[in-house]
N, C-alpha and C positions, 0 to 999 in steps of 0.2 A: 301471653302465649302468640307463636306465628305460626302455620304451615307453611310449609316450604313445598312448592312441586317442581317437578323436573322442570329441567332449564332456569331456574331462578338463580338470582345469584345475592349476594352479602357480600356488600362493604364494610368493612372497619378499617377507620385513620385516623391519625392524631389532628390535631389540631395545627399544628404546622402545614398538613396539608393545603387548606382552605383558606388559612390565615398568609399564605405564599405573597407577595406585594410583585405586581407589575413596577416596570419600568418609570410608570408617572405616580406611583405609589397606592393605587387600586390595589381591593385585595382578590383575589382569584376567589374564593367564596367555594358554598356548597355548589352556585352553579354553572362554577367552572366543573368543577367534578363531576357534575353529573351530566353536564356539555360531555367530555371525555368519555364517561364513563358507559353514554349511550350511546355515541355513537362508534364505540366498538364495543357493541354486547358480544358479538357471537366470537368471540374470540375465546381463546383456553384463559381459564383464571389466571395462572400467570403472565401471557403477554396482555393480560386487561392491565393489570399491577401497572407492568412495565410501559403499556401507552400512558397512564394515568400520568407515571411520576414523571414520562418524557412529554408528555401536553403540560405539565405541571412547569416543569422546565423551560420550555419555550415561551410562558407565561412570563414566568421571572424572571429572563433571560441568564437563568442557572445559579442565579444566587438567593440562596437557600438559608435564613436567620434564624431556621427554628426545627429542630425534628419533624421529620415527613416519611413518615410510613403507612402503607397501604397492605391489608390486606382481604384477599377474594376467599369468596366460598360461591362455589358452583355446583346447585343440585342435579345429581345426576339421573 
């Protein structure tokens, strides 16, 4: 059981997000995802998802080899 409070955000994502590869072969990872999410935490849930996917694309040079889905839930 997790108790959520106003302002909390829940992110759900597929492995294709964290396994996105950079141009030199390194994975974006959970660290990259969290860094992208934390720098945009004040955005709406829709804008947060778009920003995360744009950051992932920037990291991978826009080359995605797996599914990449992000869903955000913001508690009001």
